[in-house]
C-alpha positions in Angstrom: -119.8 62.6 21.7 -117.1 65.3 21.9 -116.4 67.0 18.6 -113.9 65.2 16.3 -113.5 62.1 18.4 -113.3 58.9 16.3 -115.2 56.5 18.4 -114.6 52.8 17.9 -113.2 51.7 14.5 -111.7 48.8 16.6 -108.9 51.0 18.0 -106.6 53.9 17.4 -103.8 51.5 16.6 -105.8 50.3 13.5 -106.6 53.9 12.5 -102.9 54.6 12.6 -101.6 51.4 10.8 -104.6 50.4 8.7 -106.7 47.3 8.7 -105.0 44.1 7.6 -105.5 42.4 4.2 -108.2 39.8 4.4 -107.2 36.1 4.7 -109.4 33.4 3.2 -112.0 31.6 5.5 -112.0 27.9 5.9 -113.4 26.3 2.7 -114.6 23.0 4.1 -113.7 20.1 6.4 -110.0 19.9 7.0 -107.4 18.1 9.2 -104.2 19.2 11.0 -101.8 18.1 13.7 -102.7 21.1 15.8 -105.6 23.5 15.4 -105.5 26.8 17.3 -108.7 28.7 17.9 -108.0 32.4 18.1 -105.7 34.6 16.0 -104.5 37.0 18.7 -101.2 37.1 20.5 -101.7 33.7 22.4 -102.7 31.8 19.3 -100.0 33.3 17.1 -97.2 32.9 19.6 -98.2 29.3 20.1 -98.2 28.6 16.4 -94.9 30.4 16.0 -93.0 28.4 18.6 -94.6 25.1 17.6 -93.7 25.6 13.9 -90.2 26.7 14.8 -89.6 23.7 17.1 -91.3 21.1 14.8 -91.5 22.4 11.2 -93.2 19.2 10.1 -96.3 19.9 12.1 -99.5 20.8 10.2 -100.8 23.8 12.1 -104.1 25.7 11.4 -105.2 28.9 13.1 -108.9 29.8 13.0 -109.9 33.4 13.7 -113.5 34.7 13.8 -112.7 38.1 12.4 -109.1 38.9 11.6 -105.8 38.4 13.5 -105.6 41.0 16.2 -109.3 41.9 16.2 -109.6 41.4 20.0 -107.5 42.5 22.9 -104.3 42.0 20.9 -105.2 45.0 18.7 -106.8 47.2 21.3 -104.6 47.1 24.4 -102.4 49.8 25.9 -99.1 48.5 24.5 -97.7 47.6 27.8 -95.1 44.8 27.2 -94.2 44.2 30.9 -93.5 41.6 33.5 -96.8 41.6 35.5 -98.7 38.3 35.7 -102.1 37.7 37.1 -102.3 35.2 40.1 -98.7 35.1 41.2 -99.5 35.5 44.9 -102.1 32.8 44.8 -99.7 30.5 43.1 -97.2 31.2 45.9 -99.8 30.1 48.4 -100.7 27.0 46.4 -97.3 25.8 45.3 -94.8 27.7 47.5 -92.8 30.9 47.1 -90.0 29.3 45.0 -92.5 28.2 42.4 -94.0 31.7 42.2 -90.4 33.2 41.9 -89.8 30.9 39.0 -92.9 32.2 37.3 -91.9 35.8 37.9 -88.4 35.2 36.5 -90.0 33.7 33.4 -92.1 36.8 33.0 -89.1 39.1 33.5 -87.4 37.2 30.6 -90.5 37.3 28.5 -90.1 41.0 27.9 -86.7 40.5 26.3 -87.9 37.4 24.4 -90.7 39.4 22.6 -88.3 42.1 21.7 -85.8 39.5 20.5 -88.3 37.8 18.2 -89.5 41.2 16.9 -85.9 41.9 15.9 -85.3 38.5 14.4 -88.5 38.7 12.3 -88.0 42.3 11.3 -91.2 43.4 13.1 -91.1 47.1 13.6 -93.5 47.5 16.5 -92.3 50.9 17.7 -90.6 49.2 20.7 -89.2 51.5 23.3 -87.7 49.8 26.3 -88.3 52.5 28.9 -89.5 50.3 31.7 -92.7 50.8 33.7 -93.3 53.7 36.1 -96.2 53.4 38.5 -97.0 56.6 40.5 -98.8 57.4 43.7 -100.8 60.6 44.1 -102.3 60.3 47.6 -101.0 59.1 51.0 -102.9 55.9 50.7 -101.6 55.2 47.2 -98.0 55.9 48.5 -98.4 53.4 51.3 -99.7 50.8 48.7 -96.9 51.7 46.3 -94.2 51.2 49.0 -95.7 47.8 50.0 -95.9 46.8 46.3 -92.3 47.8 45.7 -91.2 45.7 48.7 -93.3 42.8 47.5 -91.7 42.8 44.1 -88.2 42.9 45.6 -89.2 39.8 47.6 -89.9 38.0 44.4 -86.4 38.6 43.2 -86.8 41.8 41.2 -83.6 43.5 42.6 -83.3 46.0 39.7 -86.6 47.8 40.7 -86.2 51.4 42.0 -88.3 53.4 44.4 -88.5 57.2 43.8 -89.7 60.2 45.8 -91.6 63.1 44.4 -88.6 64.9 43.0 -87.2 61.8 41.3 -90.6 60.9 39.9 -90.9 64.4 38.4 -87.5 64.0 36.8 -89.0 61.1 34.8 -92.6 62.3 34.2 -94.2 65.4 35.7 -97.4 64.0 36.9 -99.4 66.5 38.9 -99.5 65.6 42.6 -97.2 62.6 42.4 -95.6 61.9 45.7 -93.6 58.8 44.7 -93.2 56.1 42.2 -91.7 52.7 41.6 -89.9 51.8 38.3 -88.9 48.5 36.8 -86.7 48.0 33.7 -88.8 44.9 32.7 -91.2 46.8 30.5 -91.4 48.4 27.0 -93.9 50.4 25.0 -95.1 48.7 21.8 -97.6 49.5 19.1 -100.0 46.5 19.6 -101.2 46.3 16.0 -97.8 46.5 14.4 -96.7 43.6 16.7 -99.7 41.4 15.9 -99.6 42.1 12.2 -95.9 41.3 12.1 -96.4 38.1 14.1 -99.2 36.9 11.9 -97.0 37.4 8.8 -94.1 35.6 10.4 -96.4 32.6 11.3 -97.7 32.4 7.7 -94.1 32.6 6.4 -93.3 29.6 8.4 -96.1 27.6 6.7 -98.9 27.9 9.3 -102.3 28.0 7.7 -104.4 31.0 8.9 -108.1 31.2 8.2 -109.9 34.4 9.1 -113.6 35.3 9.1 -114.0 31.7 10.5 -115.9 31.7 13.8 -115.5 28.6 15.9 -118.8 27.7 17.5 -117.8 24.6 19.4 -114.6 22.9 20.6 -114.6 19.3 21.5 -111.9 16.6 21.6 -110.3 16.4 18.2 -112.7 18.9 16.6 -113.0 22.6 16.0 -116.4 23.3 14.6 -117.2 26.2 12.3 -120.0 27.2 9.9 -117.7 26.4 7.0 -116.6 23.0 8.1 -114.8 21.1 10.9 -111.1 21.0 11.4 -110.0 17.7 13.0 -106.7 17.5 14.9 -105.2 15.5 17.8 -104.7 18.8 19.6 -107.2 21.7 19.7 -106.0 24.7 21.6 -108.4 27.4 22.8 -106.7 30.9 22.6 -109.8 33.1 22.7 -109.2 35.1 26.0 -112.0 37.7 26.4 -114.1 36.1 23.6 -114.2 32.7 25.3 -117.7 33.2 26.6 -119.1 33.0 23.0 -118.1 29.3 22.7 -120.5 26.6 23.4 -120.4 25.6 27.1 -117.9 28.4 28.0 -120.2 31.3 29.0 -119.1 31.2 32.6 -115.5 30.2 32.2 -113.9 33.6 31.9 -115.6 36.9 32.4 -115.1 39.4 29.5 -114.0 42.5 31.4 -114.2 45.7 29.4 -111.4 48.2 29.3 -111.5 51.5 27.4 -108.9 53.9 26.0 -108.4 57.3 24.5 -105.7 58.7 22.4 -104.9 62.5 22.2 -104.0 64.4 19.2 -100.2 64.7 18.7 -98.7 66.9 21.4 -96.3 69.8 20.4 -92.6 69.8 21.3 -93.4 72.5 23.9 -96.1 70.4 25.5 -93.8 67.4 25.8 -91.1 69.6 27.2 -93.5 70.6 30.0 -94.4 66.9 30.7 -91.0 65.3 30.5 -91.5 61.6 29.8 -88.3 61.5 27.7 -87.7 57.9 28.7 -91.0 56.7 27.1 -91.8 54.7 30.2 -95.3 53.0 30.3 -97.1 54.9 33.0 -99.6 53.6 35.6 -100.9 54.5 39.0 -101.8 52.9 42.4 -105.5 53.8 42.4 -107.9 50.9 42.9 -109.6 51.7 39.6 -106.2 52.2 38.0 -105.1 53.9 34.8 -102.4 52.9 32.2 -100.8 55.1 29.6 -98.0 55.3 27.0 -96.3 58.0 25.0 -96.8 56.8 21.4 -94.2 56.8 18.7 -96.2 59.6 16.9 -96.3 61.8 19.9 -99.7 61.2 21.4 -100.8 60.0 24.9 -102.8 56.8 24.8 -104.5 56.3 28.2 -106.9 53.7 29.4 -108.9 52.5 32.4 -112.2 50.7 33.2 -115.3 52.3 31.7 -118.3 50.1 31.7 -116.5 47.1 33.2 -118.9 44.3 32.1 -121.9 43.8 29.8 -124.8 41.7 31.0 -124.7 38.1 29.8 -120.9 38.2 29.0 -121.6 40.2 25.8 -118.8 41.9 24.0 -118.7 45.3 22.3 -119.2 46.2 18.6 -115.9 47.2 17.0 -114.8 49.1 20.1 -117.5 51.7 20.3 -117.4 53.5 23.7 -119.9 55.5 25.8 -119.4 59.2 25.9 -119.4 59.2 29.7 -116.4 56.8 29.6 -114.5 59.0 27.2 -115.1 62.0 29.4 -114.0 60.1 32.5 -110.7 59.1 30.8 -110.2 62.6 29.7 -110.6 63.8 33.3 -107.9 61.4 34.3 -105.6 62.7 31.6 -106.1 66.3 32.8 -105.8 65.4 36.4 -102.4 63.9 35.7 -101.3 66.6 33.3 -103.3 69.9 33.9 -101.3 71.6 31.1 -103.2 69.4 28.6 -106.6 70.8 29.5 -107.1 72.1 26.0 -105.7 69.1 24.2 -108.2 67.3 21.9 -109.1 63.6 22.4 -108.8 62.2 18.8 -109.8 58.6 19.3 -111.7 56.4 21.8 -112.2 52.6 21.8 -112.8 49.6 24.1 -112.1 45.9 24.2 -112.5 42.9 26.5 -110.0 40.9 28.5 -110.5 37.5 30.1 -111.0 37.3 33.9 -111.1 33.9 35.7 -113.1 33.7 38.9 -109.9 33.6 41.0 -108.0 36.2 38.8 -105.3 33.7 37.9 -103.8 33.4 34.4 -103.5 29.7 33.3 -102.1 27.3 30.7 -103.4 23.8 30.4 -103.2 20.8 28.2 -105.6 17.9 29.0 -103.6 14.8 28.0 -106.8 12.7 28.0 -108.5 14.8 25.3 -105.8 16.8 23.5 -107.7 20.0 24.5 -105.6 22.9 25.6 -106.1 26.5 26.5 -104.3 29.6 27.8 -105.5 33.0 29.0 -107.2 34.7 31.8 -104.5 37.4 31.7 -106.6 40.1 33.5 -105.1 42.9 31.5 -101.4 41.8 31.5 -101.6 39.8 28.3 -99.2 41.5 25.9 -96.2 39.7 27.5 -98.0 36.9 29.3 -99.4 35.6 26.0 -95.9 35.0 24.7 -95.0 33.0 27.8 -98.3 31.1 27.4 -97.6 30.4 23.8 -94.1 29.0 24.6 -95.6 26.9 27.4 -98.4 25.5 25.2 -95.8 24.6 22.6 -93.8 22.7 25.2 -96.9 20.9 26.6 -97.9 19.7 23.1 -94.4 18.5 22.4 -94.2 16.7 25.8 -97.5 15.0 25.3 -96.7 13.9 21.7 -93.4 12.5 22.7 -91.4 15.1 20.7 -89.6 16.4 23.8 -89.4 16.0 27.5 -90.3 18.3 30.4 -89.0 21.8 30.4 -88.7 24.6 32.9 -91.9 26.1 31.3 -94.0 22.9 31.7 -93.1 22.9 35.4 -94.3 26.5 36.2 -97.1 26.7 38.8 -99.8 28.1 36.4 -99.7 25.0 34.3 -102.8 22.9 34.8 -104.5 25.3 37.3 -108.3 24.8 37.4 -110.8 27.3 38.8 -114.5 27.3 39.4 -116.9 29.0 37.0 -118.4 32.5 37.4 -121.8 32.8 38.9 -124.9 32.8 36.7 -126.7 36.0 35.8 -127.8 38.4 37.2 -125.3 37.6 40.0 -122.4 38.0 37.7 -123.5 41.4 36.5 -124.4 42.7 39.9 -121.2 41.6 41.4 -118.9 43.2 38.9 -120.8 46.4 38.7 -120.8 46.6 42.5 -117.1 45.8 42.7 -116.0 48.6 40.4 -118.4 51.1 41.9 -116.8 50.3 45.3 -113.3 50.7 43.9 -114.1 54.1 42.5 -115.8 55.1 45.8 -112.6 54.0 47.6 -110.4 56.1 45.4 -112.7 59.1 46.0 -112.5 58.6 49.7 -108.8 58.3 49.8 -108.4 61.5 47.7 -110.8 63.4 50.0 -109.5 62.2 53.4 -105.7 62.1 52.6 -105.6 59.1 54.9 -102.5 56.9 54.6 -104.5 53.7 55.0 -106.3 52.0 52.1 -110.0 52.4 52.2 -111.9 49.5 53.8 -114.2 49.7 50.8 -111.4 48.5 48.5 -110.7 45.5 50.8 -114.4 44.6 50.8 -114.4 44.8 46.9 -111.3 42.5 46.8 -113.0 39.9 48.9 -116.2 40.0 46.8 -114.1 39.7 43.6 -112.1 36.8 44.9 -108.8 38.6 44.3 -107.4 37.7 47.7 
């Protein structure tokens, strides 16, 4: 490992803000009106909105490690309006339904910022929007098509930039164009999840940590310390869903890895620009994502080892040296002036990927079992929309409230087939990402304006289109 790199330790965000104080585990059998399995963004937002709407509800959150241990404490801090599966929902339910879903996501960015303000959660929020850049002719063609596609879903405040306008925002080497949306903000993921957990407890929600749930069945959440019985049991476990009994092939735990640099100097920032603190992405098939942190670092991520055999998850975020080096190469390719900058931290985490790459929210009215997730990397904002939607579905089912705009969104109740058994699952994912990386290399080498046929092949294998 490169000298001085802190590898793992869950994430840089925890190294920066500190690990949370430990909450007590479950101490025996218990009962509640709603039990929520998973103390990440989805579970905490669900608890927050339910308790706000119905203060009399007895709500218990069960978390296997501590709140924010999973993707909620390891992500890139992109609070933005992307949602997995929108185009498929347009095919299944019509364009108007998909437009409603997109508008709900646009509003979700502002909703998270509003609640953070109301609850005095200082999460280093900087509403600079999202800038996605193209660095090859093929990427530029995809970017222009993507931009037009977003406009067709009603995002009329999105802007398309050429090379000069892109450089005026962020000086990315070789950038030939970009698209920018105001519906995005940089956040510090751990400060957000810690503040949300504290807000939920202050409302009277019971939170038990160090309490792994081993099985979920109608009316029951089973743990080694006892069983919590409740009419509603909501699974909010995202990338860790495969560890639950009977759920190994439900969502694939896709691995994503990140690095954070040492703090840059004022002179280095002056050379890069990035004064607007936009979150930064690109149009590569194996894409990157980055932010300018509040303490002056670049936190940058991408796919390293995309999947571990048997749907296993990592150990506290430890990351292979080859992955750290690959991410450093992306950093220097984007910003050659940073060739001598030290990588200070590296970590990884898992996100949930359904077989059709569609995020979903469901409440089975016959059993009281509900779930939300499958965000495919867009969970920081989507989890909030999911939490509000689960809240409305529970209130609808229990007779506390009627149908709402959220309960009618097209992702509600969507079902998808399970992933293939091993070794097909492992072979498919490894082959898919190897093909995406090969497609990116070919587009860079050939300077062709057309997307590589390799990427289209990988999309079909993945089930993304």
